[in-house]
TILO-788298 format. One record per residue (C-alpha): x, y, z. Coordinates in steps of 0.1 Angstrom, whole numbers. Layout:
N
ATOM     u     v     w
ATOM     X     Y     Z
...
# end
This chain:
323
ATOM     u     v     w
ATOM  -690  2188   525
ATOM  -725  2202   522
ATOM  -743  2213   556
ATOM  -772  2189   545
ATOM  -751  2162   539
ATOM  -730  2167   571
ATOM  -766  2172   591
ATOM  -775  2136   575
ATOM  -745  2119   584
ATOM  -741  2131   625
ATOM  -782  2126   630
ATOM  -778  2092   614
ATOM  -750  2084   639
ATOM  -768  2100   667
ATOM  -803  2084   662
ATOM  -785  2049   659
ATOM  -764  2053   691
ATOM  -796  2066   711
ATOM  -815  2032   697
ATOM  -787  2013   716
ATOM  -782  2036   740
ATOM  -819  2034   753
ATOM  -820  1998   750
ATOM  -792  2000   773
ATOM  -813  2023   796
ATOM  -843  2000   799
ATOM  -823  1967   807
ATOM  -807  1988   837
ATOM  -841  1984   854
ATOM  -853  1951   836
ATOM  -820  1934   848
ATOM  -832  1948   883
ATOM  -867  1936   881
ATOM  -858  1898   869
ATOM  -827  1893   892
ATOM  -843  1911   925
ATOM  -870  1883   935
ATOM  -891  1897   953
ATOM  -879  1934   955
ATOM  -906  1959   938
ATOM  -889  1980   908
ATOM  -901  2013   907
ATOM  -904  2025   867
ATOM  -917  2060   867
ATOM  -881  2074   873
ATOM  -872  2062   840
ATOM  -895  2080   819
ATOM  -888  2107   841
ATOM  -847  2111   838
ATOM  -859  2114   801
ATOM  -872  2146   805
ATOM  -905  2134   785
ATOM  -924  2125   816
ATOM  -953  2147   804
ATOM  -959  2132   772
ATOM  -958  2096   787
ATOM  -986  2102   814
ATOM -1005  2120   789
ATOM -1007  2087   765
ATOM -1002  2060   793
ATOM -1011  2073   828
ATOM -1001  2045   847
ATOM  -962  2038   848
ATOM  -960  2005   850
ATOM  -934  1983   837
ATOM  -957  1972   804
ATOM  -965  2007   795
ATOM  -930  2023   805
ATOM  -914  1993   781
ATOM  -938  2004   756
ATOM  -932  2038   755
ATOM  -893  2039   756
ATOM  -894  2008   730
ATOM  -917  2005   702
ATOM  -939  2041   705
ATOM  -937  2054   667
ATOM  -954  2090   681
ATOM  -929  2090   708
ATOM  -895  2105   689
ATOM  -868  2090   708
ATOM  -880  2054   712
ATOM  -859  2028   699
ATOM  -881  2017   666
ATOM  -883  2060   666
ATOM  -844  2064   669
ATOM  -835  2037   643
ATOM  -864  2049   618
ATOM  -847  2084   618
ATOM  -811  2070   616
ATOM  -821  2045   583
ATOM  -840  2079   567
ATOM  -810  2097   576
ATOM  -784  2070   562
ATOM  -812  2068   531
ATOM  -808  2104   522
ATOM  -768  2101   518
ATOM  -761  2069   505
ATOM  -737  2078   482
ATOM  -715  2092   509
ATOM  -717  2064   529
ATOM  -705  2027   526
ATOM  -729  2001   513
ATOM  -722  1983   545
ATOM  -731  2008   564
ATOM  -766  2010   547
ATOM  -767  1974   553
ATOM  -761  1975   585
ATOM  -785  2002   594
ATOM  -813  1985   574
ATOM  -808  1954   589
ATOM  -810  1971   624
ATOM  -844  1988   613
ATOM  -857  1961   603
ATOM  -851  1937   631
ATOM  -868  1961   658
ATOM  -894  1971   633
ATOM  -906  1931   630
ATOM  -906  1930   668
ATOM  -925  1956   674
ATOM  -953  1939   656
ATOM  -952  1912   683
ATOM  -934  1921   711
ATOM  -919  1896   734
ATOM  -931  1892   771
ATOM  -914  1912   797
ATOM  -891  1887   807
ATOM  -884  1880   773
ATOM  -873  1917   764
ATOM  -841  1915   778
ATOM  -827  1891   747
ATOM  -841  1920   720
ATOM  -823  1944   739
ATOM  -792  1925   738
ATOM  -798  1920   699
ATOM  -802  1963   698
ATOM  -771  1966   716
ATOM  -756  1941   692
ATOM  -769  1959   662
ATOM  -758  1992   674
ATOM  -720  1979   681
ATOM  -721  1961   647
ATOM  -729  1990   627
ATOM  -703  2011   646
ATOM  -679  1986   635
ATOM  -690  1993   600
ATOM  -686  2025   601
ATOM  -650  2028   614
ATOM  -638  1995   591
ATOM  -655  2009   557
ATOM  -657  2048   560
ATOM  -630  2072   552
ATOM  -610  2091   581
ATOM  -627  2122   563
ATOM  -653  2148   569
ATOM  -682  2122   573
ATOM  -665  2099   598
ATOM  -659  2129   617
ATOM  -690  2141   619
ATOM  -703  2104   628
ATOM  -680  2100   653
ATOM  -686  2136   669
ATOM  -727  2129   668
ATOM  -722  2089   683
ATOM  -694  2103   709
ATOM  -723  2133   722
ATOM  -749  2112   718
ATOM  -730  2079   738
ATOM  -721  2108   768
ATOM  -758  2121   774
ATOM  -769  2081   774
ATOM  -742  2071   798
ATOM  -748  2105   818
ATOM  -784  2091   821
ATOM  -779  2055   825
ATOM  -760  2063   853
ATOM  -784  2088   869
ATOM  -808  2055   868
ATOM  -789  2043   895
ATOM  -801  2075   920
ATOM  -835  2072   910
ATOM  -843  2039   908
ATOM  -818  2011   920
ATOM  -810  2024   954
ATOM  -845  2024   970
ATOM  -835  2037  1005
ATOM  -804  2045  1021
ATOM  -810  2011  1045
ATOM  -803  1991  1010
ATOM  -766  2007  1011
ATOM  -741  1972  1009
ATOM  -773  1947  1010
ATOM  -777  1919   976
ATOM  -805  1947   959
ATOM  -774  1975   963
ATOM  -750  1949   945
ATOM  -776  1937   923
ATOM  -782  1975   910
ATOM  -744  1983   907
ATOM  -738  1952   885
ATOM  -768  1958   868
ATOM  -761  1992   856
ATOM  -721  1983   844
ATOM  -736  1955   827
ATOM  -756  1978   809
ATOM  -732  1996   800
ATOM  -711  1971   791
ATOM  -686  1980   816
ATOM  -684  1950   842
ATOM  -653  1934   832
ATOM  -635  1963   823
ATOM  -644  1975   857
ATOM  -632  1945   876
ATOM  -600  1948   854
ATOM  -596  1982   873
ATOM  -614  1984   909
ATOM  -618  1950   934
ATOM  -642  1963   951
ATOM  -678  1976   937
ATOM  -689  2009   955
ATOM  -708  2036   943
ATOM  -681  2056   944
ATOM  -659  2037   922
ATOM  -687  2025   897
ATOM  -695  2067   893
ATOM  -660  2076   893
ATOM  -652  2048   866
ATOM  -686  2058   845
ATOM  -679  2095   845
ATOM  -643  2103   848
ATOM  -625  2074   831
ATOM  -602  2086   802
ATOM  -599  2052   788
ATOM  -633  2033   786
ATOM  -649  2038   757
ATOM  -684  2043   771
ATOM  -672  2068   800
ATOM  -688  2103   797
ATOM  -651  2118   800
ATOM  -635  2094   774
ATOM  -668  2101   748
ATOM  -663  2141   755
ATOM  -624  2139   745
ATOM  -633  2118   716
ATOM  -658  2145   706
ATOM  -633  2175   706
ATOM  -607  2159   685
ATOM  -631  2149   659
ATOM  -647  2184   662
ATOM  -611  2199   660
ATOM  -608  2180   628
ATOM  -634  2192   611
ATOM  -626  2231   620
ATOM  -589  2230   617
ATOM  -584  2248   650
ATOM  -555  2234   671
ATOM  -564  2216   704
ATOM  -566  2238   736
ATOM  -578  2268   713
ATOM  -611  2280   705
ATOM  -622  2296   673
ATOM  -662  2294   678
ATOM  -686  2290   704
ATOM  -692  2248   701
ATOM  -652  2245   706
ATOM  -653  2266   735
ATOM  -682  2248   751
ATOM  -664  2216   745
ATOM  -631  2225   754
ATOM  -646  2240   792
ATOM  -665  2211   795
ATOM  -636  2186   790
ATOM  -617  2207   813
ATOM  -645  2204   841
ATOM  -643  2167   839
ATOM  -601  2166   838
ATOM  -602  2183   871
ATOM  -633  2168   884
ATOM  -630  2151   920
ATOM  -651  2122   923
ATOM  -655  2127   966
ATOM  -660  2164   960
ATOM  -688  2152   930
ATOM  -703  2126   952
ATOM  -703  2151   982
ATOM  -721  2176   961
ATOM  -748  2153   949
ATOM  -744  2128   918
ATOM  -775  2136   904
ATOM  -771  2172   903
ATOM  -734  2172   887
ATOM  -749  2148   857
ATOM  -775  2175   857
ATOM  -748  2200   846
ATOM  -733  2178   823
ATOM  -763  2169   804
ATOM  -770  2205   799
ATOM  -739  2214   785
ATOM  -743  2187   760
ATOM  -775  2203   750
ATOM  -756  2232   748
ATOM  -729  2219   727
ATOM  -753  2202   704
ATOM  -772  2233   695
ATOM  -741  2250   687
ATOM  -728  2225   667
ATOM  -761  2232   644
ATOM  -754  2266   647
ATOM  -719  2261   636
ATOM  -725  2234   603
ATOM  -760  2231   601
ATOM  -776  2264   602
ATOM  -782  2263   561
ATOM  -794  2230   559
ATOM  -834  2222   553
ATOM  -833  2189   570
ATOM  -855  2185   598
ATOM  -851  2164   632
ATOM  -879  2154   653
ATOM  -861  2162   686
ATOM  -828  2172   698
ATOM  -815  2149   731
ATOM  -833  2150   759
ATOM  -832  2181   778
# end
């Protein structure tokens, strides 16, 4: 497969996944704002955890709910907003329409038009949760159409690799939101606002029902373990990294458990850290610090993929995943 084609398919998938996951990211805080009556909710950390807070401050200044929602959702100048991400996904899909299925093109186009139309007349803050629900469903539909209509060749593996790496990165950030936002003080542990926060977090990752099938009690340690280390839940970081490694080795032909390139080594190393991770040890040392190292590893893996597969491609993209 030509590197420019592989590049476009990989980024089409990443950007579509990014649009969906940024909506999930915002929804964590929005649900808490709407459900925790009388409790003040800070929106500044939501921008800080993207790594783009300097950009936001220059353009908006005050981190009000309305400004943060506008920045992360509809700002065309911000390359990681929902609108910018799905626009980039659509543009990449357009350049490889002859390599993807007609249904994939139709789905990503409808996804883009839905977000674009919403940007011309944004809903009120209290109504945005419904919009984010539509964004999440559109992302799921695009994923389903891709899996149902694309042959399991190199194109599918590049799309799947991009999707899994993007999802792992965004799940880590969604989980990080809890420690930045949803637990304002140590005094709130075990209180109603604490439980609302964990429920909002699980809902944002479409994880609440699967979590409750495995755990009978909602605790910070159990939720962190489920979203970080569970091997079977499709939005957990561990599951995403394992699936990304599987597609990477399908593309390179290198047997699992071995490596011949830097990207295979880096991805294998991250898998090993998660394979043998202990949630108690992670929590003892600091969940935020651990998630930070995971995000840095994912950024390194993304750079290594570009070097291994796309170095000769002339295609340019707005940004790498947030660092």
